[in-house]
N, C-alpha and C positions, 0 to 999 in steps of 0.2 A: 545449522552449524552445530557442530562436535563440540560439548563442554569438553573444556582443558582443565587440567590440573591447576589450581593455584600455587604454583611452586615458589613464589616471589617471598612467600612467609616462611619458607622453610629452609632458607639458607644454614649453613653451619653457625650454630651458637657463637663458636670461638669467632668466626670470621667477622663480627660486629667489631670485636676489638681493633681491626686494622683501621677503622675511621677513627681513632684517635688522632689527635694532632701531633703527638711526637712519637713520630713511626719508629724512630732511632730506638728510643726507649723500648717499645713492643717488640722490634725485632732483638734486642738484647735478650730481654727476658723469656723471648719465645724460644730461643736458643738455649736457655737455661731450663726451662720447663720439659723442652725435649731430652736432655740429658736427664733431669729429675725422673721424668716417666719411664724411660729406659733402664736406668739403674736402680731405682729406688722402688717404684710401684708394681713392678713386675705384670702378674696378670690383671691387674686391675685394669690397664689400660685398654685392653680390647673391649671390656664392658664399659668403659667412657666413650670410647669411639663407638661403641653401638647406641649409645643413648643418645649422641650427637648426631647420629646419621641418619636415624628411621623416625619418620613421621607418620603414621597410619593415620588415615583421616576416622575422626572420630565426631558424630557416629558415622558407622560405613553408609556407603552409596546406595545399599541393596539388602534384602534380606532372602534367605532360602525359604522355599516354599514347597512341600510335597505334596502333588496332586493326586488325589485319591482316584480320581476319575481315570487317569492316563498311567499312572504310577510314575512318572516323570519328577525330575528335579526341576523347578522354575526359578527364574531369577526375577523378582519384585522388584521395582513396579514395572518390568518390562514384560511386553505381550511376548506369548510363546511364539517362535519361529519353528517350522519343521526342519530348517536346515542347522539348528544350533542345538548343540548338547550341553547340559549342565552337570558337572562331573565333582564327586569328592574323591580326592586321592590321599593316600598314606604316603607320607614320606620316611626317609631311614630314620628319623629321630622321632616316629611316632607321632607326628603331626598330622591333621587333617586339612587338606589343601583344598579349594575350591578354585574350579578351574572352568572354563569354558571353550568348546569346540564349533567354530564356524566353517561348514561344509560348503566348499562351491561344487557344482555339478562337473565332473569328469576330472578335476583338479589333481593331479598327483604331487605337486610341491604344498609343504606345509611351512607356514611361517610362525616359528615359537616367540611369542612376545613376553618379554619381561619388562613391566612398566616402571615408570618413575616413581619417586617419592612423593606422599602425600596424595597417590592415587591409588584406586584399586579398581576391581574389574568392572564394577558397577558403574565408575564414572568412564571407564574405556570402553563400554559395550557397543555402544554406536560407532566408535571408531573402528571397532573390529570388524563389525559388519559391511563396515563403507570400504575398509582395506580390502577385505575379501573380495566385494564385487569390482572395484576398481583395477585391481591387481590379478584378478582371475585364481585365485589360490585359497587353499584353506589357512585358516588363521585359528591358533591355540594361545589362549591367554590364561593367566592364573594370578592367585594372589599370594604374596610371601605369608610364611607363617606371622601371625599376628596383624595381619591387613584383612578388612574385609570379613568375610566369616572365616577366614582360615583361624585353626586354632594355635597355640603357641605363642612364643615371644619373637619379634623379630631379631635377627642377628645375622652376621655374615655368613657364618656356616649353616645356619637356617636355611639361607637363601640358595645355598648351593645344594642342599639336600631338597629343595623346593623345584628348581629347575631340573633336578636329576629325576624327579619324581613325574615332572610333566614329558621328559623326554621317553621315560620308558612306558609312561602312558601309550605315546605316539606309536611306539614301536609295538607293543603288546594289543592294544585295543583298536589301533587304528591302520595297523601294519606298515605304517612309514619305517624308511630306512634313514641313515646318515646322508646318503645321497639326494634325499628327497627335501632335506629340511633346511630352512633358512632360519638363523637364529637373530633377533632383534632385540637390542639390549638399549632402554633409554634411561639417560642420565644413571642413577644408581643401579637399574638394571642392566648396565653394561658390565658391573662386576661379575654376577652368576653367567652372564652370557660369555665373556671372555674365557673365565673360568672352565666352563663346559668345552669350550671351542678349542680350548688349548688340549683338550684331551680324546677329541673326537677328530681324526685325520681326514674322513672322507665326507664332510659337511658339502652341502651346495654351496653355500655363501653365508656372509653375517653383516648385518647392518647396526652401526653404533651411531645412536641417535644423541646428540649434546652429552658424551661419553666421559668419564673421568680419568685421569691417569691414576689415581688412587685417593683415599678418602683423605689422607693428610695433607696432600698436594692441591684440595679445595681450600685449604686455609692458609698455607703458606706451601712456597715453591721450593721444597727442600731439595737438596742436591742428590740424595740417595735414599734408598729406600728403608725405613726403621723397620724392625721386626714387629712391632706392634701396630704397623700401619695396616689400613684395612682396603680390601679389593684394589690389589697390585696390578692392575692390568698394564701398566708400563713394563711389566716383567715378563708377563703372561702372552701379549698380544703376539709376540714374535714365534710362537708354538703353533698358531691358527694357519693352516694350509690352505683354505679357501680364498676367494674373493672376497674382501672387504671395503662396504660403503661406508665413510664416515659422513654424518650431517651436523653440521654446528652453526648456531647463529653466531653472527660477527660481534652483535651488541648483548652477548650471555653476562647477564651480572650474577649469576649464580655459580655456574662452571665456565670459567674463562676459556673463551676460542681456542688459547693455546693449547688446552688439552685435547681437543680433537684434532688440531694439526699434528702436534706430536706422534700421537697415536697412529694416525695414517701414515706419516714417515716411517715407523716402525713396523708396520704391515708387511708381510711377504709377498703377499699377491696384493695391489693396491687398486681398486676401481676408481674412477671420475670422482674425487668428492664434491658434495655441495655445502659450499660456504652461503649462508641465506644472509645478504646483508640488510644490517639493521634489526636480523631476528632474536629474539630475546630466548630464554630457557624453556620456556613452555607453550611458545605460540608458534612454533614452526609450522604446525599441520595447517595454518591456514592460509601459507603462502603457496601460490600456485607453483610455483618450482619444486615444491616438496614432492607433491605426487606425481609430477611431471617425470622428476629424476628417478623417483621410486620405481616407477612403470616401467621406466626405460631399463634400470639396473635389473629389474625382474625379467623383463623381455629378454636382455643380453644373457644372462644367465642359463635361462630356459632353453635359449638356441644353441649356447655353448654345449650344454647338457644334450640337447638332441643331436647334434654333429659328432658328441664323444659316442652317442649310443650308435649311430650309424656306423663310425669307423669301427668300434667294436663288433658290430654287425658283419661288417666287411673282412674283418679279420677272422671272424669265424667260419665263414663261406669259403675265405681262401684256405684256412687249416683242412677245413671238410674237403676240399677239393683235390688239395695235395694228397690227403688221406686215401681216397679214392684213386689217385692216380698211382700210387704206391703199392696197392693191393696185387696180388697175383693176377695174371690174364687167365682165362678160360683156358683149359687144355686141347683146344682145337687144333693145334700145331705141335710139334715136337721140337721145342727149343731149347737149347741152355741158356743158364743165366748169362753166358760169356755172349752167346748170338743175340740176346735182348739188348744187351747194353750196347753191343758193335750198331744195332740197327738206330739206337736214340742217336748218337755220335754223329752216323752215318747222314740222318735227314737233315743235320745242320751244315752238311760240306755241299759242295757242288758235285754232280755227277761225276764219274769216274769210269773208265774201262774194269778196272781191277781194284777194287776198294778195299783196302787193307788198313785197318787200325790196329796198332800196337797193344799190347796188355797194358802197357803203363799209360798210355793214354786214355784207355777205358776207364781204369782205375782214378785216374785223376778227375774225369768227369762225375764219377760216382760220388766221389767226396764232395 
């Protein structure tokens, strides 16, 4: 059994006030709070949102060990695997990001996994290994700034820089292309996932696992997006150009099921969603339909990519044949360009005693 993050203790702090008996009183004052934050507090809002949104595990679920014998970076307490690389990346904000790359033999597809809140790659490690085996693809997971052994402090902008560093590593170190990558975002991880997807038009696919519409909408279903909101997935998902699979539990007590349904409706290319009946925020992986549906999705995407490759190959072959057919003939016979055209036209006509082709008809065929 894979250890799953204990997400129920990380519900946004303000959300607790919704349990007050006088909900009308709360909603009235919440609207006042929105106005106050927007008009009066300025940039303080984003800082407050960050403190409410991020809960890195303390202590982390792993440590880094430099193996003097092999020169490799290891993830303690996990045994070393030949197909797993442990990496340190530098993001654009100067933070050092810890990542793992799980390699599957002969696989060309890589799933870039952005984990949820209150988790780190130590807690996700075994899941990454299992997903790689069952899906037959490579898995790349990373820790946000301030999570696990990554340096810096967590913030919305830091997570954007973190996932960009992970993507660049896949490009430069492992030779992956956009067309080879599936972005996977769980809960808070849907934020950096959707943000990156909106800027990469040729991705293979996206998986959104218990995603959020936006940070503020987890607390209260506001009608429009405020400037101080974080992870505005509701406004960005429309720019994703590839197939999107949304997975959400119908009994999610942290991020309501309506978030996943709304995001799915807003997608340009929608794949059959998975609504897990009775599933909560952090236990969807234990349901058999989770892995079954995910395997079906990846297989479908792989087949579509293969067909696209075959179509592209046939087009190239057709272009090559067309190019060769238009090359000048060997000068074995003396033929004018007009005679060549006449012969090509006459070959499609029934035989006549005195074949005559007008200049106009020949020119029309050549066009």
